N, C-alpha and C positions, 0 to 999 in steps of 0.2 A: 241794299244787299238785295242779289239778286233771291229770287222765293228757290231755286234749281238750277243747275247746273247742267241736266238734260233735256232742254224743250223737244227732240225729236225722241223718244223710247225705243223706236222702234230698230234704230241704230244699234240695240242693244239687245230686243226682242220682240221677236212674231213670232204671231201661230196663223198655220197656215191649214186651209181647210182641203181635199182633191179626195177624188172618186180612185179605185185603185184601174190597174186594168190586166196584169199581173207582168208586163214589156215596161223593161229597162228604158228608163228615161230621169229628166230632170226637174224637181221641179223647184217653180220659181217664187220667191215671195214678190207679197204686192203692196208692202209699207213703203211710205216716203223716202227710207233709207236700203241704199244697198245691205247685203248683210253676209258676212260668208256666217256659218252658226258652226261653234266648235261643244255644244250638248243638243242633239234633238231628241225630243223624248216622244215617241207616236203612240196614237192607241188606233185601232179600227172601231168606228161608231156603230156601224151595221153588224157588227163580226166580234169576234169572241176571245180572238186569240189575246196573247198577254198583252198590257204595257212597254214596250221597244225602251230602252236607250243605249244610245250610241255617243260616244263624245271624241274629240280632235286628242286629248291625247293619251286615250288608248290605243286608238288609229277603228277606221271605221267600221273591220269585221270584227270585232267585239262588241256583246251586246246582253245587257243584262235588263231583270226584269223587275220593277216598281213593285209588284201587287206580289211579289212571290219570293222565298230566301232562295232560293236558285240559285250557284257559282257563274261566275260569268262564261258566254257562252262563245262558239265563235260561228261565223254565219257569210256566204259572200255574196247575201241574193237578198236581204235588206237595207242600211244602209251601202251605197258605194260611194262617196264622193262627198265632200261641203265643199259648197261650190261656192264662186264671188255673192251672187245673193240669190243660194238656196239650197239646196240639197237632190242628191241621185239618189234612184233606188232601182232596186234592183229584183226580181219575178218572184219575190217571197212575199209572205200573203201578212205580215207584220205591219209592214211598209206600206202593199199595194198588195192587194189579193184583189182578184176579176171583180172589177162594182159590186167592189168596198167601200165607201166613205170612210173615210179618215179624215185623223186634225195630227196633227206635230205642233208641239210648240216647241219654240229654238229657242234657247243665249247666247250672245256673246263674248266670249273671253280675246287669248288673239295673244298674248305675249309669256314668250317661250320661258319658265321656270325651272331650275334644280340645284339641289345641293344636297346637305346630309342632316335630319331628324338630325334635334338634340334632348336635350332633357334627359331622366331618367335611362338606363340603362343603352343597351350599346347604337349608336350610330347608325340609320342606317337612310339607303340613296329615294329623294322622290323625285320627281320630275311633272310639269302642272304648265298650266297657261291660265295668266289670269287680266283681268282688264278695271280695273283700279278706276276707275272714269265708272263701272257702271256699280261698281260692290261684288265683284265676282269672281269666282278664281277654283283651279279643276284641279285638284294634285293628286294624286296615286303615290303612294309608297307603300312601305315596305312597315312591319310589325315588328316591336318587338319581347311584349310581354310585359311590361314594365310600368306601370303604374308612373303618371310622371311624365313618362315619353313625348314627347311636345312638337307639333309636325307644322313647319310655317306655313305659312296661308296667302301671303304676299300681300293682301287686302291693306295697309298698312294704316288702317283701323283695326278693331276690333268686332268681327263678324257679328250678327243677330242671327244667324243661324249655318248648322252642318249637316251637310248627313252625307249619310260615313256608310258605305258599300263595302263584303269584304266580298273579294276577290277570287278567292280560290277556296272559301267553302259558302256550307249550305247554313249562313246567317243571314237570319232580317237586317230589313236594313232601318236606321238609330241617325236619331233628329234628335240636337236637343232641346229640350226642357225643363222650366219656360226660354222661352226664345231669349239668351242673348244670357244667361247661366251654366255655372257647369252643374247645377243640381243630380239633374234624374234626366229620363230621353223619353221619347215616343215613340214608334214603332209604323214606319211607315204600310209596309205590308200588313196590318193584320189591325183586325178593328178596338186592340187592348187601348182601355185608358190610360193618361201620361202619368207616370210614375217620378212627379217633383224631389222625391227624395234618396234617388240611387246612383253615389260617390264611385262604383265600378267603370262606369259606359267614360266620365268625364275627370272622374281623384279626384269629385269635390271640386272642381274649377273655371272659372269664367275665362276665354276665351280671351286672350290681351289683344292687342295690336299684334302683334307677327306671327302668334304663333295658339294651336288648338292645342290644349291638353288632356292625352290618352288615361285612364284607368286600365289592367291588366284583362278585362274580358278579354276573352278571344272577339266577340263580336266588332271589332278594332281594329283591337292589337296585337293577336295572335304574335310569336314572333315567327318571322321570314313569310308568316302569308301579308299578301299584297292585296288592297283596298284602294278605292276612290272617293276621295271627298270632294265633295260642292259645296261649297262655303259662301255667304253671300253679308253685304254686311249692308245695312239702308242705304239708300237712297233720298235724299229728301224730292216728292215731286213722281220718282219713280220707282221704287221699293217702301213694302214695308212690310213690317211679321210681325204680329199682335194679340194680343187680347181678345173680348171678349165677353157678357152676359148675354143671356138670351133672355126674352121676355113672353113669349107663349102668344104672339097674338101675332096675326096678319098686318099689321101696321108694328111691323116688329122694329128689333135696334136698330140702327141705326150707325156702321163705323165707320171713320171720318177715317184713311189716308191720305187726308193732300195730292191726289190727282184721281180723273176718274178711268177705272179697271178698267185692264184687257184678260185680264186673268187671275180669279179667284181659289184657293184650294181655302177649306176649312175640315178640321176636322172637329170634333168634343171631344174634351179631355177626365168629365169626372162622375164617364160611366161608353161601358165600349159599343161603339157604332161608329160606322163606314165614314171614311173619307169622303168626301166630294167635290169635284175642281168644276170650273166654271173658266168661260172665255166669250168674248166678243164676236166673234167669229162666227161661232155655230147655229149661236141662236141669229138668225137672219134676214128677219120682221121687224128689224132699224125702231124698234120703238122694248121695253122693259113690258112684265119681268127676263132676266137674263134666263133661258128656262130647259138648257138643254145640262142633263150634267152624265157627268164619267165619274168611275171610283177608285184609284190612285193605286186602292188594295184589292179589287175585282178587277177579273174580266170582263164585265156583264157589257152589252151591248149601253147601246147611250140612253138613259131614261130620259122624260119630261117631267119637269117639278119647277110651278112657278114659283123663284125658290129667293131669284135678290133683283133688285131694282142695281143698275148701273149707272152711276151719278156723276158729275161734273170732280165732288171732294172724293167719292166715298162707296158704302152699297149700303146696299138698305135692307132686309128683311124681310119676306113677303110671307111665307108660311107658315106656320106652328107645325116644326118635326122640331123628333129630339134631336136628328141630324143635325138640325141648323142652329134651328132657337128653341127649344125646348124651357117653361120659365124655369131660373134660376141655372139652367143649363152654364157653363164653360165652356169657353169655346177659343182655341186658335187659326189664325189663319197663315196665309202668303199672299203677298198680292201684289201683281207687280201695273203699270203705266201707260194706258193708248195716251192718253195729254195730262201732264200737270193740271194742280190747279190755275197756276199764275206760271207763264210759263219766268224766262228773266228777263224778258220786256214787258211784262206784269198783265200779258193778253191773257185773260181767263178762259178757261174753258167750258164746252158749253156739254148739260148731260140729254141722258137719248128723250 
Protein backbone atom coordinates (compact mmCIF):
# COMPACT_ATOMS: atom_id res chain seq x y z
CA UNK A 1 0.00 0.00 0.00
CA UNK A 2 1.37 3.43 -0.94
CA UNK A 3 2.31 5.69 1.95
CA UNK A 4 1.00 8.74 0.10
CA UNK A 5 -0.84 9.56 -3.10
CA UNK A 6 0.91 12.96 -3.29
CA UNK A 7 4.55 12.51 -4.26
CA UNK A 8 4.92 16.16 -5.29
CA UNK A 9 3.18 18.53 -2.85
CA UNK A 10 4.14 21.50 -5.05
CA UNK A 11 1.33 20.46 -7.40
CA UNK A 12 -1.12 21.64 -4.71
CA UNK A 13 0.71 24.07 -2.39
CA UNK A 14 3.58 26.48 -2.95
CA UNK A 15 5.20 29.39 -1.13
CA UNK A 16 6.84 32.21 -3.05
CA UNK A 17 8.97 35.11 -1.77
CA UNK A 18 9.78 38.25 -3.75
CA UNK A 19 10.45 41.97 -3.41
CA UNK A 20 7.76 44.42 -4.49
CA UNK A 21 8.38 47.12 -7.09
CA UNK A 22 4.96 48.86 -7.36
CA UNK A 23 4.80 47.89 -11.04
CA UNK A 24 2.18 45.49 -12.38
CA UNK A 25 3.84 42.13 -13.12
CA UNK A 26 3.60 38.36 -12.80
CA UNK A 27 4.97 36.28 -9.92
CA UNK A 28 6.11 32.80 -10.97
CA UNK A 29 6.41 29.74 -8.72
CA UNK A 30 9.61 27.67 -8.65
CA UNK A 31 8.27 24.33 -7.39
CA UNK A 32 8.66 21.00 -9.16
CA UNK A 33 5.16 21.33 -10.66
CA UNK A 34 3.38 24.16 -12.40
CA UNK A 35 0.38 25.18 -10.32
CA UNK A 36 -2.48 27.59 -10.96
CA UNK A 37 -3.52 28.79 -7.49
CA UNK A 38 -7.10 29.20 -6.33
CA UNK A 39 -6.30 30.69 -2.92
CA UNK A 40 -3.47 33.19 -2.39
CA UNK A 41 -2.62 34.46 1.09
CA UNK A 42 -0.03 37.23 1.04
CA UNK A 43 1.80 39.29 3.65
CA UNK A 44 4.41 42.01 3.59
CA UNK A 45 7.53 40.78 5.39
CA UNK A 46 9.22 44.15 5.84
CA UNK A 47 6.03 46.24 5.97
CA UNK A 48 2.96 46.50 8.18
CA UNK A 49 0.09 46.20 5.69
CA UNK A 50 -2.52 43.62 6.73
CA UNK A 51 -2.49 40.05 5.50
CA UNK A 52 -4.32 39.81 2.15
CA UNK A 53 -6.39 36.85 0.95
CA UNK A 54 -7.90 36.38 -2.52
CA UNK A 55 -9.44 33.33 -4.15
CA UNK A 56 -10.78 32.22 -7.51
CA UNK A 57 -14.32 31.62 -6.25
CA UNK A 58 -14.93 35.24 -5.28
CA UNK A 59 -12.68 36.60 -8.06
CA UNK A 60 -9.34 38.39 -8.06
CA UNK A 61 -10.81 41.81 -7.24
CA UNK A 62 -12.15 40.61 -3.86
CA UNK A 63 -9.91 40.59 -0.80
CA UNK A 64 -10.13 39.78 2.89
CA UNK A 65 -7.71 40.38 5.77
CA UNK A 66 -7.07 37.41 8.12
CA UNK A 67 -5.65 39.68 10.83
CA UNK A 68 -8.85 41.77 11.06
CA UNK A 69 -12.60 41.23 11.29
CA UNK A 70 -13.28 43.64 8.41
CA UNK A 71 -15.84 42.85 5.74
CA UNK A 72 -14.72 41.89 2.24
CA UNK A 73 -13.15 44.66 0.17
CA UNK A 74 -12.74 45.26 -3.55
CA UNK A 75 -9.49 46.32 -5.22
CA UNK A 76 -7.95 46.31 -8.68
CA UNK A 77 -4.35 46.79 -7.51
CA UNK A 78 -3.56 43.62 -5.53
CA UNK A 79 -4.05 40.21 -7.19
CA UNK A 80 -5.04 40.77 -10.82
CA UNK A 81 -4.92 37.20 -12.23
CA UNK A 82 -4.38 33.58 -11.25
CA UNK A 83 -1.90 32.23 -13.81
CA UNK A 84 -0.89 28.73 -14.94
CA UNK A 85 2.18 28.82 -12.68
CA UNK A 86 1.73 31.76 -10.35
CA UNK A 87 -0.28 34.97 -10.16
CA UNK A 88 -0.19 38.57 -11.34
CA UNK A 89 -0.08 41.59 -9.05
CA UNK A 90 -0.94 45.23 -9.52
CA UNK A 91 0.68 48.26 -7.97
CA UNK A 92 -0.93 47.98 -4.52
CA UNK A 93 1.21 47.72 -1.42
CA UNK A 94 -0.48 44.62 -0.02
CA UNK A 95 1.16 42.40 -2.64
CA UNK A 96 3.65 44.67 -4.40
CA UNK A 97 4.81 47.61 -2.30
CA UNK A 98 7.98 49.22 -3.68
CA UNK A 99 11.13 47.66 -2.11
CA UNK A 100 8.94 45.74 0.38
CA UNK A 101 9.80 42.06 0.79
CA UNK A 102 6.73 39.85 0.38
CA UNK A 103 5.58 36.27 0.87
CA UNK A 104 2.57 34.45 -0.58
CA UNK A 105 1.23 31.03 0.39
CA UNK A 106 -0.82 29.46 -2.39
CA UNK A 107 -3.19 26.48 -2.65
CA UNK A 108 -4.76 24.69 -5.62
CA UNK A 109 -8.45 23.73 -5.83
CA UNK A 110 -9.63 23.81 -9.43
CA UNK A 111 -12.93 21.97 -10.04
CA UNK A 112 -16.03 24.17 -9.97
CA UNK A 113 -19.05 23.16 -7.87
CA UNK A 114 -22.40 24.78 -7.15
CA UNK A 115 -25.82 24.01 -5.75
CA UNK A 116 -28.03 24.70 -2.76
CA UNK A 117 -27.37 24.21 0.93
CA UNK A 118 -29.32 21.65 2.94
CA UNK A 119 -30.40 20.90 6.49
CA UNK A 120 -32.49 23.22 8.66
CA UNK A 121 -34.03 26.42 7.38
CA UNK A 122 -34.28 27.82 3.88
CA UNK A 123 -31.94 26.35 1.25
CA UNK A 124 -29.42 28.90 -0.04
CA UNK A 125 -27.18 29.01 -3.10
CA UNK A 126 -23.47 28.22 -2.96
CA UNK A 127 -20.58 28.13 -5.44
CA UNK A 128 -17.10 26.77 -5.02
CA UNK A 129 -13.93 25.07 -6.18
CA UNK A 130 -12.58 21.74 -4.92
CA UNK A 131 -9.57 19.46 -5.20
CA UNK A 132 -10.33 16.06 -3.71
CA UNK A 133 -6.76 14.81 -4.32
CA UNK A 134 -5.33 17.53 -2.07
CA UNK A 135 -8.33 17.66 0.30
CA UNK A 136 -9.12 21.34 -0.20
CA UNK A 137 -12.27 23.23 -1.11
CA UNK A 138 -13.38 26.85 -1.27
CA UNK A 139 -17.11 27.39 -0.81
CA UNK A 140 -18.98 30.71 -0.97
CA UNK A 141 -22.46 30.37 0.54
CA UNK A 142 -25.35 32.39 1.93
CA UNK A 143 -26.43 31.99 5.54
CA UNK A 144 -29.99 31.30 6.70
CA UNK A 145 -29.75 31.89 10.50
CA UNK A 146 -31.07 28.38 11.31
CA UNK A 147 -29.13 26.05 13.61
CA UNK A 148 -28.53 22.87 11.64
CA UNK A 149 -27.98 24.63 8.31
CA UNK A 150 -25.64 22.35 6.30
CA UNK A 151 -23.17 23.45 3.62
CA UNK A 152 -21.72 20.88 1.17
CA UNK A 153 -17.91 20.86 1.04
CA UNK A 154 -17.43 18.34 -1.83
CA UNK A 155 -14.29 16.74 -0.36
CA UNK A 156 -15.74 13.22 -0.25
CA UNK A 157 -14.38 12.73 3.28
CA UNK A 158 -14.96 14.68 6.47
CA UNK A 159 -12.80 17.82 6.64
CA UNK A 160 -10.42 18.14 9.57
CA UNK A 161 -10.38 21.95 9.56
CA UNK A 162 -12.79 24.64 8.39
CA UNK A 163 -12.09 28.38 8.25
CA UNK A 164 -15.16 30.62 7.76
CA UNK A 165 -15.36 34.39 7.36
CA UNK A 166 -18.38 36.63 6.84
CA UNK A 167 -17.94 38.64 3.65
CA UNK A 168 -20.70 41.09 4.49
CA UNK A 169 -20.03 41.94 8.13
CA UNK A 170 -17.32 42.80 10.65
CA UNK A 171 -17.06 39.29 12.08
CA UNK A 172 -14.06 37.23 13.15
CA UNK A 173 -12.58 34.28 11.25
CA UNK A 174 -13.96 31.07 12.83
CA UNK A 175 -12.03 27.77 12.87
CA UNK A 176 -13.41 24.54 14.32
CA UNK A 177 -11.75 23.58 17.61
CA UNK A 178 -10.68 20.94 18.36
CA UNK A 179 -9.95 20.01 14.73
CA UNK A 180 -12.33 17.48 13.23
CA UNK A 181 -15.13 18.24 15.69
CA UNK A 182 -18.11 20.54 16.05
CA UNK A 183 -17.42 21.15 19.74
CA UNK A 184 -16.22 24.75 19.63
CA UNK A 185 -14.13 27.32 17.86
CA UNK A 186 -10.99 29.43 17.81
CA UNK A 187 -10.61 32.73 15.94
CA UNK A 188 -7.84 33.36 13.43
CA UNK A 189 -7.80 37.14 13.81
CA UNK A 190 -7.59 37.11 17.62
CA UNK A 191 -5.22 35.94 20.33
CA UNK A 192 -8.03 34.34 22.40
CA UNK A 193 -7.77 30.81 23.70
CA UNK A 194 -9.91 28.16 22.05
CA UNK A 195 -13.50 27.62 23.19
CA UNK A 196 -14.07 23.88 23.03
CA UNK A 197 -17.64 23.78 24.31
CA UNK A 198 -19.63 26.42 22.41
CA UNK A 199 -22.32 24.95 20.14
CA UNK A 200 -23.49 28.18 18.48
CA UNK A 201 -20.98 27.98 15.61
CA UNK A 202 -21.17 24.31 14.51
CA UNK A 203 -24.43 23.28 16.21
CA UNK A 204 -22.47 20.67 18.24
CA UNK A 205 -22.11 18.58 15.07
CA UNK A 206 -18.86 17.29 13.61
CA UNK A 207 -18.44 17.71 9.84
CA UNK A 208 -19.51 14.70 7.80
CA UNK A 209 -18.16 13.32 4.54
CA UNK A 210 -20.55 15.60 2.66
CA UNK A 211 -21.47 18.70 4.73
CA UNK A 212 -20.40 21.16 7.40
CA UNK A 213 -23.15 21.89 9.94
CA UNK A 214 -23.61 25.47 11.13
CA UNK A 215 -25.14 27.00 14.24
CA UNK A 216 -27.17 30.18 14.33
CA UNK A 217 -24.41 32.66 15.16
CA UNK A 218 -23.95 35.59 12.79
CA UNK A 219 -20.25 34.80 12.45
CA UNK A 220 -21.06 31.85 10.18
CA UNK A 221 -24.80 31.91 9.41
CA UNK A 222 -26.58 35.29 9.35
CA UNK A 223 -29.63 35.19 7.09
CA UNK A 224 -28.74 36.12 3.49
CA UNK A 225 -25.21 37.23 4.39
CA UNK A 226 -22.42 35.85 2.20
CA UNK A 227 -19.56 33.75 3.67
CA UNK A 228 -16.39 32.12 2.43
CA UNK A 229 -15.36 28.70 3.77
CA UNK A 230 -11.96 27.08 3.28
CA UNK A 231 -12.25 23.37 4.14
CA UNK A 232 -9.36 20.92 4.50
CA UNK A 233 -9.31 17.14 4.67
CA UNK A 234 -6.15 15.59 6.05
CA UNK A 235 -4.02 13.84 3.40
CA UNK A 236 -1.29 11.43 4.41
CA UNK A 237 2.13 12.74 3.47
CA UNK A 238 0.76 16.17 2.49
CA UNK A 239 -1.30 17.87 5.22
CA UNK A 240 -1.79 17.52 8.96
CA UNK A 241 -4.04 19.28 11.48
CA UNK A 242 -3.28 18.31 15.06
CA UNK A 243 -2.26 19.25 18.58
CA UNK A 244 0.65 18.85 20.97
CA UNK A 245 1.80 19.69 24.49
CA UNK A 246 4.75 21.97 25.15
CA UNK A 247 7.62 20.94 27.42
CA UNK A 248 9.26 24.31 28.13
CA UNK A 249 12.63 23.11 26.88
CA UNK A 250 14.90 24.22 24.04
CA UNK A 251 15.10 20.50 23.22
CA UNK A 252 11.41 20.77 22.76
CA UNK A 253 8.41 18.69 21.82
CA UNK A 254 8.72 16.76 18.56
CA UNK A 255 5.54 16.81 16.45
CA UNK A 256 5.18 13.95 13.95
CA UNK A 257 3.48 14.96 10.70
CA UNK A 258 4.56 12.17 8.34
CA UNK A 259 6.28 14.66 6.02
CA UNK A 260 8.95 17.35 5.83
CA UNK A 261 7.01 20.57 6.43
CA UNK A 262 6.90 23.44 3.97
CA UNK A 263 4.47 25.53 6.04
CA UNK A 264 3.39 25.46 9.70
CA UNK A 265 0.94 27.58 11.72
CA UNK A 266 0.84 27.18 15.52
CA UNK A 267 -1.55 28.59 18.16
CA UNK A 268 -1.73 28.10 21.91
CA UNK A 269 -5.28 27.07 22.81
CA UNK A 270 -5.37 27.07 26.63
CA UNK A 271 -4.29 30.69 27.05
CA UNK A 272 -4.21 33.98 25.20
CA UNK A 273 -1.33 34.20 22.72
CA UNK A 274 -0.46 35.02 19.15
CA UNK A 275 -0.72 32.72 16.16
CA UNK A 276 2.68 31.98 14.56
CA UNK A 277 3.39 31.00 10.96
CA UNK A 278 6.58 29.63 9.39
CA UNK A 279 7.65 28.28 6.01
CA UNK A 280 10.66 26.77 4.29
CA UNK A 281 11.26 29.67 1.88
CA UNK A 282 11.80 32.66 4.17
CA UNK A 283 14.53 31.02 6.26
CA UNK A 284 17.14 31.11 3.51
CA UNK A 285 20.17 29.77 5.38
CA UNK A 286 19.37 26.26 4.15
CA UNK A 287 19.63 24.81 7.64
CA UNK A 288 17.60 24.63 10.81
CA UNK A 289 16.16 26.24 12.80
CA UNK A 290 13.36 27.82 10.77
CA UNK A 291 13.50 31.28 12.27
CA UNK A 292 11.35 33.75 10.34
CA UNK A 293 7.89 34.21 11.84
CA UNK A 294 4.76 36.14 10.91
CA UNK A 295 1.50 36.42 12.81
CA UNK A 296 -1.87 35.59 11.20
CA UNK A 297 -3.64 37.76 13.79
CA UNK A 298 -1.29 40.74 13.40
CA UNK A 299 0.18 43.04 10.76
CA UNK A 300 3.68 43.26 12.27
CA UNK A 301 6.83 42.97 10.19
CA UNK A 302 8.56 39.60 10.07
CA UNK A 303 10.39 38.67 13.25
CA UNK A 304 13.33 36.34 13.79
CA UNK A 305 13.02 33.67 16.45
CA UNK A 306 14.78 30.28 16.45
CA UNK A 307 11.54 28.41 17.02
CA UNK A 308 11.40 25.15 15.00
CA UNK A 309 13.49 22.55 13.25
CA UNK A 310 11.76 21.30 10.09
CA UNK A 311 12.63 17.60 9.90
CA UNK A 312 11.97 14.82 7.39
CA UNK A 313 8.94 13.57 9.33
CA UNK A 314 7.75 16.55 11.39
CA UNK A 315 8.95 19.57 13.34
CA UNK A 316 10.66 20.09 16.68
CA UNK A 317 10.46 23.04 19.04
CA UNK A 318 13.75 24.82 19.75
CA UNK A 319 12.49 27.65 21.94
CA UNK A 320 11.03 27.78 25.43
CA UNK A 321 8.21 30.14 24.57
CA UNK A 322 4.63 30.62 25.72
CA UNK A 323 3.72 31.06 22.05
CA UNK A 324 4.77 27.57 20.98
CA UNK A 325 6.36 25.53 23.77
CA UNK A 326 5.60 26.48 27.36
CA UNK A 327 5.65 23.56 29.78
CA UNK A 328 2.25 21.88 29.79
CA UNK A 329 0.79 24.34 27.29
CA UNK A 330 -1.76 23.08 24.74
CA UNK A 331 -1.25 23.92 21.07
CA UNK A 332 -2.82 23.27 17.69
CA UNK A 333 -0.96 23.26 14.40
CA UNK A 334 -1.67 23.34 10.67
CA UNK A 335 1.05 21.91 8.43
CA UNK A 336 1.61 21.33 4.71
CA UNK A 337 4.34 19.28 3.11
CA UNK A 338 7.50 19.98 1.18
CA UNK A 339 8.16 16.24 0.78
CA UNK A 340 6.34 13.17 2.14
CA UNK A 341 8.36 11.16 4.68
CA UNK A 342 8.14 8.20 2.30
CA UNK A 343 6.86 8.56 -1.27
CA UNK A 344 4.50 6.15 -3.03
CA UNK A 345 7.58 4.37 -4.40
CA UNK A 346 9.26 4.06 -1.01
CA UNK A 347 11.77 6.92 -1.35
CA UNK A 348 12.45 8.69 1.98
CA UNK A 349 12.69 12.47 2.33
CA UNK A 350 15.84 14.14 3.65
CA UNK A 351 15.96 16.59 6.54
CA UNK A 352 17.58 20.01 6.46
